[in-house]
N, C-alpha and C positions, 0 to 999 in steps of 0.2 A: 448176354447179347445186348448191344446198345440199340435203343429204339430210334429210328430215324424220324426227325421232325420235319413237318411239311413247311417248305419255305413260304414266307409271306407273299401275298399277291403283289404283282408289279403294278404300280400306279402309273398310268400314262397321262401326261399333261398335254392337252391340245392347245397349241399356240395359234391364235388367230392371226391372219395376215395383217400387217401393220397398215394403217391408213396414211397415205402420203400427205405431207403438209405442204400446202402451197407456199411458194416464196413470197416474202412481203412485197406489197406493191410499192411502186415509187410514190413519193409523197406521203409515206406512212407517218413521218414525224408530224407533218401538218395535220394529218387526220387525227393523230393522237392529241395534238394541241386543241383541235376543234372539240374532240370528245371531252377533254378536261374542262374546257370553257362551258360546254353544254351541261356537264354534271354540276359545275359551280352554280350556274344560273337556275338550275332546277332544285337547289337546296331550299329547304323550308325557310320562309321569311319570317322574322320576328318583329320587323319594324311595323309600327302602327301609325295612323294619322296623328299629326301633332295636335295636341289639345289647345295650346296657347301660342302666343307670339314667340318667335325666335329672337332672343336677345344676345347680342355679341358681348362676351365677358372678357376674353383675352385676344390679343393680336400680336403676331410677330411681324416686325418691320425690318426687312433686309438683315435678318438675324443670322449670325455666323458663329461657329465654335471651332477652335483649333486646339489640339493637344500638342504641346511642345512645338508649336509652329505648323503642325500638320493639320490641314482642314478636315473637320469631321462633319460639319453642317455648313452649307454655303448659301448665304443670303436668302433665307426662307421667309416667305410671306404667306401667312394663313390666319384664319380666324377660328376661335373656339367659342361656340354659342350654346347658351342654355336653351333646351328644347331639341337639341340634336346630339347625336353621338358621332364624334370624329374618330375614325380608325386610321392609324398610321401603319402602313404595310411596306414590305420590301425585304430583300435578302439580309442575312446576318451581316453586321458591320456597315450598314448603309447610313447610319446616323439617326435612326428613328428613336432609339432609347435615349441618346444624347439630347435630342430635341425635347423629348418628354421631360427629362430631368432638368432641363433648363427652365421649364415653365414655373418651377418653384425654387429655382436657384440651387438645386442639389449639385449641379455640375460645378458650382463654385468651390465645392469641397475638394476638387481635384487640383493639386498645386500647379500642374502644368497647363491647366485650361485657361484660355483667353476667349473673350467674347466681343463681338462688335454688333452694331445695330441695336434694336430695342425690342423688349417685350412689355406689353401694357396689360394691366388688370383694371377694368373699368376706367380706361383712358389714362391711367397713371403708370408711369415707368416703374417696373417692379424693383429696380435698384434704388428707388427712392423710398421704398417701404422697408420697415423693420423685417428682417428675414423670418423671425419667429411668427410675426403677424401674417406674413405672406404665406407661410406653410400651414397656418391654420385655415386661411382662405382657400388655399390650393393644396388639397390633401393628396397623398400618394399611397397606393397599394402595390406591393411588389410581387414579383413572380412567385416566390416561395412564401407561403403563409408565415408570418412572424409574430405570433401572439407573445405577450410578455409572460414570464413565469410567475403568474399570479392568477387569481380567480377570474372567472368570466366577467363578473360584475366589475372588478377592479380594472380589467383591461379596457372596458368601455368608459369607465369613469376617469381613467388616467388623464386624458386630455382636458376634461372639464375641470378637474382639480388643479391642473397646472396653469390654467388660464386665470383663475381668480387670485386676488391678493390674499384672501382667506381660504382655508381648506374646508369646503362644505362637508357636512356630515352625510352619512349614508341615506338618511330619510330625505334630505334635500336633493340628493343625486338620483335617487331611485326613479322618479318619473322620467328624467332625461335619459337614463340608461335603458329603461324599458322602451321608450320611444325610438332610440337608436337601434335596438335589437329588433323592433317591429319593422323599421324601415329596411333593414338588411335581410328580413325574412327568416330570422333565427329565433325569435322570442318563443314561439310555440314549442320549439324543440328543447329549449334550455331553461324555461321559466321555473322549473322545480329544482334546478341545479346551478343557480347563479353563483353559489359559493364554491363550486367545484373548480379544480385547476383547468385553465383553458387548454393546456397541452394534452388533456385527455380527449378533446374533441377530434372528430375525423378531419381529414385534410380539407374537405369542402366546407365543413362548419368553421374551421379555423380561418379560412379565407373570408368567409362572410363576417366572422367576428372582426377581422381586420378592417373590412369595409365599414362595419358598424362603429368601430373605434374612430374612424375618420369622420363618419357622419355625425357623431356625437357633438362635435364642435361646430356644426353647421357650416361646412365649407361652401364656397361658391363654385368651385371647380374640383372635380375628382379625376386624378390621373391613375390609370390602370396599366401596369407594365406586365403584359402577358399573364393576366390573373388566373387563367385556366390551364396553363401549360402543364401543371403538376397534378391536375385533377382528373377524375374519371368522368365518363360521358354524362352520368346523371348529375354530378355536382356542377359540371360545365353548363348543363341546361338550366339549372337553378340560378347560377350566376348571370347567365345571359338574360333570363327573365327579370332578374333584379335590375340589371342595367336598363332594361326597357322601362321599368317602373320609375326609376330615378331620373331619367333624362329630362323630365318636365320640371323637376325641382332644382337640379344643378347641371352645369355643363360637364360633359364627360369626354375624356380623351383616352382611347385604348390603343396600346401597341399590341399587335398580334401577328404571328407567322401563319395563322390558320385563315386562309382566304375564305373558306366557307363561313367561319365565324364572323369575319369582317362583313361579308355579304348579308349575313343574317341580322346583325345588330346595328350596323353603321348607317347613318344618314348621309355623311360626307366621308370621303376617303382621300388620304394623301399618300401617294406612292413615292417612296424615297429610294434613290440609287446613288451610291458613292457620294453621299452628302448633299445631293441635289434633290429638291422637291420637284420631281419630274412631272407629276400630274396631281391636280387637286380639284375635286368637284363632287357632285352628287354620286352616291354609291352606284345607282343604276347606270349612270353614264360611264363611270370609270370601269365597271365590270363588263358592261355589254357593248359599249362603243368607245373604247379608249382612244384618245387623240394621238398619243405618242406611241411609237413602235415599241419602245422598251416596256411601257406599261402593258401593251398588248401581248408581248412575249412573256412577261412575268405572270399575268393573270391566266394565261392559257397553258402554263406549265413549261414554257420554253427554257426557263432557268429559275433558280431559286436558292 
């Protein structure tokens, strides 16, 4: 005789009544924009009082760039000053990276590029300078860290060696390499591993190494093309603190899509749109009371 099994108990799920969702109010988009602007202006500030006098190092005078006849930058006038951080902001394709690359004539490497107007470094037309000498004075750090496939020491020493008519030995280079690594905030982390391959470093360390490599030749201006876009938040914080420490020593220009970052680190901001420099002024003014409607829409999240 087959034994009858007791069926499992029935589980009853009590469903609570749904809570009705109120329809969005009119003007919700404007409210969202206000909220975005409010969040931006409540971001922690990293700018500090300037220690010394602000000195103008570079200037663009009615400067324009076109690719195959198509305008990319249109008659831009701005100054790059030591003692300040200048941030260039704007949506993708607005011309900010082209402008940045023009400051040390990297844009000249594009065969279809033509330029008009003038860029000066210490009141001298940059086209009158030897391009190698210009790029030593106006260093560039790119979006993706690009250390050379050599040791940490040799990465920093590379530019110093290339500058001299004679190739100095390691003992002569060591003080300059250490100084550059200290300036970029990396020395304490790598001082026992200077002979190790640079490619073993983390992404944030590699980017600081690239900054140190630029600093080793004592530039007057440092150009940063979205230097934190590939980094984690901790590495980004370290780079931003480094920018703040360096701004009194050299003039700094940073291109960034991160408005919070621009607000945290920049003293002056240039907003570019479709090749035009729409607004240029102190960071507080550009973010809190922009004069141009397009700037106001952009910083409040209306487009991007």
